[in-house]
MDAnalysis code that builds the backbone (N, CA, C; Angstrom):
import MDAnalysis as mda
import numpy as np

u = mda.Universe.empty(255, n_residues=85, atom_resindex=np.repeat(np.arange(85), 3), trajectory=True)
u.add_TopologyAttr("name", ["N", "CA", "C"] * 85)
u.add_TopologyAttr("resid", np.arange(1, 86))
u.add_TopologyAttr("resname", ["UNK", "UNK", "UNK", "UNK", "UNK", "UNK", "UNK", "UNK", "UNK", "UNK", "UNK", "UNK", "UNK", "UNK", "UNK", "UNK", "UNK", "UNK", "UNK", "UNK", "UNK", "UNK", "UNK", "UNK", "UNK", "UNK", "UNK", "UNK", "UNK", "UNK", "UNK", "UNK", "UNK", "UNK", "UNK", "UNK", "UNK", "UNK", "UNK", "UNK", "UNK", "UNK", "UNK", "UNK", "UNK", "UNK", "UNK", "UNK", "UNK", "UNK", "UNK", "UNK", "UNK", "UNK", "UNK", "UNK", "UNK", "UNK", "UNK", "UNK", "UNK", "UNK", "UNK", "UNK", "UNK", "UNK", "UNK", "UNK", "UNK", "UNK", "UNK", "UNK", "UNK", "UNK", "UNK", "UNK", "UNK", "UNK", "UNK", "UNK", "UNK", "UNK", "UNK", "UNK", "UNK"])
u.atoms.positions = np.array([
    [47.185, -169.846, -115.852],
    [47.079, -169.460, -114.476],
    [46.092, -168.306, -114.296],
    [46.245, -167.257, -115.107],
    [45.360, -166.101, -114.973],
    [43.923, -166.490, -115.315],
    [43.762, -167.227, -116.389],
    [42.425, -167.648, -116.810],
    [41.750, -168.464, -115.706],
    [42.486, -169.377, -115.121],
    [41.945, -170.189, -114.031],
    [41.580, -169.306, -112.827],
    [42.437, -168.346, -112.498],
    [42.186, -167.431, -111.384],
    [40.880, -166.671, -111.577],
    [40.670, -166.094, -112.770],
    [39.457, -165.311, -113.014],
    [38.216, -166.190, -113.002],
    [38.317, -167.367, -113.584],
    [37.184, -168.289, -113.602],
    [36.847, -168.770, -112.192],
    [37.864, -169.180, -111.450],
    [37.651, -169.700, -110.092],
    [37.062, -168.645, -109.168],
    [37.410, -167.376, -109.400],
    [36.902, -166.295, -108.557],
    [35.677, -165.609, -109.148],
    [35.155, -166.177, -110.226],
    [33.938, -165.716, -110.888],
    [34.028, -164.264, -111.357],
    [35.213, -163.896, -111.866],
    [35.385, -162.585, -112.476],
    [35.098, -162.703, -113.969],
    [34.404, -161.734, -114.499],
    [34.141, -161.688, -115.931],
    [35.410, -161.197, -116.624],
    [35.813, -161.863, -117.712],
    [37.024, -161.448, -118.411],
    [36.929, -161.789, -119.885],
    [37.789, -161.153, -120.653],
    [37.928, -161.451, -122.071],
    [39.373, -161.846, -122.301],
    [39.586, -163.021, -122.832],
    [40.943, -163.465, -123.150],
    [41.263, -163.083, -124.587],
    [42.432, -162.502, -124.787],
    [42.892, -162.140, -126.126],
    [44.233, -162.820, -126.357],
    [44.238, -163.783, -127.238],
    [45.436, -164.561, -127.500],
    [46.214, -163.926, -128.650],
    [47.337, -163.307, -128.332],
    [48.107, -162.585, -129.349],
    [48.860, -163.512, -130.285],
    [49.014, -164.763, -129.933],
    [49.658, -165.729, -130.823],
    [48.728, -166.141, -131.956],
    [47.441, -165.949, -131.760],
    [46.456, -166.372, -132.760],
    [45.806, -165.214, -133.501],
    [45.980, -163.986, -133.026],
    [45.272, -162.856, -133.616],
    [46.227, -161.678, -133.785],
    [46.511, -161.329, -135.047],
    [47.455, -160.254, -135.354],
    [46.985, -158.907, -134.804],
    [45.699, -158.619, -134.850],
    [45.187, -157.346, -134.323],
    [45.471, -157.216, -132.821],
    [45.270, -158.306, -132.083],
    [45.555, -158.281, -130.650],
    [47.054, -158.089, -130.401],
    [47.870, -158.775, -131.204],
    [49.323, -158.650, -131.074],
    [49.760, -157.213, -131.347],
    [49.224, -156.619, -132.420],
    [49.556, -155.228, -132.755],
    [49.119, -154.267, -131.649],
    [47.949, -154.513, -131.088],
    [47.453, -153.676, -129.989],
    [48.406, -153.745, -128.790],
    [48.852, -154.950, -128.472],
    [49.779, -155.130, -127.361],
    [51.101, -154.405, -127.631],
    [51.627, -154.531, -128.836],
    [52.874, -153.854, -129.197],
    [52.708, -152.341, -129.167],
    [51.572, -151.839, -129.633],
    [51.309, -150.393, -129.613],
    [51.202, -149.845, -128.192],
    [50.855, -150.707, -127.258],
    [50.802, -150.300, -125.857],
    [52.200, -150.299, -125.238],
    [53.184, -150.812, -125.987],
    [54.567, -150.827, -125.511],
    [54.995, -152.114, -124.828],
    [54.190, -153.168, -124.942],
    [54.508, -154.436, -124.294],
    [54.967, -155.454, -125.322],
    [55.942, -156.283, -124.920],
    [56.474, -157.308, -125.797],
    [56.391, -158.696, -125.166],
    [55.792, -158.786, -123.995],
    [55.628, -160.075, -123.340],
    [54.238, -160.129, -122.717],
    [53.843, -161.306, -122.333],
    [52.526, -161.516, -121.761],
    [52.650, -162.379, -120.514],
    [51.646, -162.434, -119.669],
    [50.356, -161.789, -119.835],
    [50.392, -160.312, -119.430],
    [49.554, -159.556, -120.091],
    [49.220, -158.191, -119.693],
    [47.743, -158.240, -119.333],
    [47.413, -157.825, -118.154],
    [46.023, -157.862, -117.699],
    [45.578, -156.423, -117.497],
    [44.505, -156.048, -118.172],
    [43.962, -154.696, -118.055],
    [42.713, -154.739, -117.191],
    [42.708, -153.909, -116.175],
    [41.530, -153.775, -115.326],
    [41.165, -152.303, -115.357],
    [40.022, -151.992, -115.970],
    [39.625, -150.590, -116.175],
    [40.771, -149.787, -116.791],
    [41.402, -150.349, -117.816],
    [42.519, -149.733, -118.557],
    [43.802, -149.590, -117.738],
    [43.860, -150.136, -116.553],
    [45.084, -150.130, -115.741],
    [45.830, -151.432, -116.020],
    [47.068, -151.340, -116.548],
    [47.796, -152.566, -116.899],
    [48.490, -153.216, -115.700],
    [48.461, -154.534, -115.693],
    [49.213, -155.343, -114.748],
    [50.097, -156.255, -115.590],
    [51.406, -156.100, -115.445],
    [52.364, -156.874, -116.238],
    [52.687, -158.147, -115.475],
    [52.464, -159.281, -116.128],
    [52.660, -160.565, -115.466],
    [51.442, -160.920, -114.633],
    [51.472, -162.093, -114.063],
    [50.341, -162.564, -113.265],
    [50.710, -162.490, -111.795],
    [50.107, -161.531, -111.098],
    [50.322, -161.358, -109.669],
    [48.947, -161.365, -108.996],
    [48.496, -162.534, -108.546],
    [47.139, -162.653, -108.016],
    [46.824, -161.689, -106.879],
    [47.781, -161.423, -106.000],
    [47.468, -160.553, -104.861],
    [47.214, -159.117, -105.318],
    [48.018, -158.598, -106.257],
    [47.772, -157.241, -106.769],
    [46.479, -157.156, -107.560],
    [46.225, -158.170, -108.364],
    [45.009, -158.200, -109.180],
    [43.782, -158.290, -108.284],
    [43.842, -159.159, -107.296],
    [42.718, -159.307, -106.368],
    [42.459, -158.011, -105.616],
    [43.513, -157.339, -105.189],
    [43.366, -156.068, -104.481],
    [42.660, -155.041, -105.364],
    [43.076, -154.942, -106.619],
    [42.458, -153.991, -107.553],
    [40.990, -154.343, -107.798],
    [40.711, -155.620, -108.010],
    [39.330, -156.042, -108.262],
    [38.445, -155.839, -107.035],
    [38.972, -156.058, -105.858],
    [38.200, -155.807, -104.639],
    [37.911, -154.325, -104.473],
    [38.854, -153.463, -104.836],
    [38.619, -152.020, -104.799],
    [37.486, -151.636, -105.752],
    [37.507, -152.205, -106.939],
    [36.461, -151.920, -107.926],
    [35.112, -152.403, -107.403],
    [35.078, -153.611, -106.886],
    [33.815, -154.154, -106.362],
    [33.254, -153.296, -105.249],
    [34.108, -152.798, -104.387],
    [33.612, -152.019, -103.258],
    [33.045, -150.674, -103.697],
    [33.493, -150.161, -104.850],
    [33.002, -148.862, -105.322],
    [31.994, -148.960, -106.452],
    [32.164, -149.933, -107.348],
    [31.360, -149.942, -108.578],
    [30.623, -151.239, -108.847],
    [30.809, -152.266, -108.115],
    [30.270, -153.557, -108.471],
    [31.378, -154.430, -109.031],
    [31.031, -155.426, -109.789],
    [31.997, -156.439, -110.209],
    [33.078, -155.911, -111.144],
    [32.754, -155.026, -112.086],
    [33.756, -154.568, -113.047],
    [34.066, -155.654, -114.060],
    [34.697, -155.276, -115.138],
    [35.064, -156.230, -116.175],
    [36.574, -156.311, -116.250],
    [37.074, -157.501, -116.419],
    [38.505, -157.735, -116.531],
    [38.807, -158.127, -117.963],
    [39.791, -157.504, -118.536],
    [40.213, -157.855, -119.882],
    [41.608, -158.443, -119.781],
    [41.756, -159.658, -120.223],
    [43.032, -160.344, -120.101],
    [43.628, -160.539, -121.483],
    [44.900, -160.183, -121.633],
    [45.631, -160.488, -122.855],
    [46.696, -161.481, -122.461],
    [46.630, -162.637, -123.063],
    [47.547, -163.685, -122.643],
    [47.971, -164.486, -123.857],
    [49.192, -164.958, -123.839],
    [49.603, -165.921, -124.839],
    [50.580, -166.880, -124.211],
    [50.931, -167.932, -124.935],
    [51.527, -169.073, -124.267],
    [52.990, -169.331, -124.599],
    [53.595, -168.594, -125.522],
    [54.966, -168.902, -125.895],
    [55.674, -167.643, -126.358],
    [56.512, -167.053, -125.513],
    [57.212, -165.815, -125.865],
    [58.101, -165.974, -127.081],
    [58.767, -167.095, -127.218],
    [59.644, -167.329, -128.368],
    [58.846, -167.242, -129.650],
    [57.693, -167.869, -129.668],
    [56.847, -167.830, -130.854],
    [56.391, -166.399, -131.138],
    [56.042, -165.653, -130.090],
    [55.600, -164.282, -130.242],
    [56.696, -163.437, -130.882],
    [57.926, -163.558, -130.443],
    [59.035, -162.791, -130.997],
    [59.264, -163.146, -132.463],
    [59.098, -164.395, -132.818],
    [59.299, -164.819, -134.202],
    [58.216, -164.283, -135.123],
    [57.024, -164.012, -134.585],
    [55.901, -163.563, -135.414],
    [55.976, -162.080, -135.728],
    [56.809, -161.306, -135.055],
    [56.863, -159.865, -135.246],
    [57.473, -159.500, -136.576],
])
């Protein structure tokens, strides 16, 4: 859902799949999160996918700085994530 949202709205983003990359998983855990998606916009975390809040933040960035970069950390199965810890 988040990936489709960013692509459809032509936002630049980086997807980090914590189920496939231990470094990304460790980074997420060190930030204090145990579930996904966590979406970082200019280092501001958004827990879960809430398009209206994300769009509001991105529009604020665009109005002041241009497009901005979105970094998305997402994975697809919480049960699997818990088992990998």
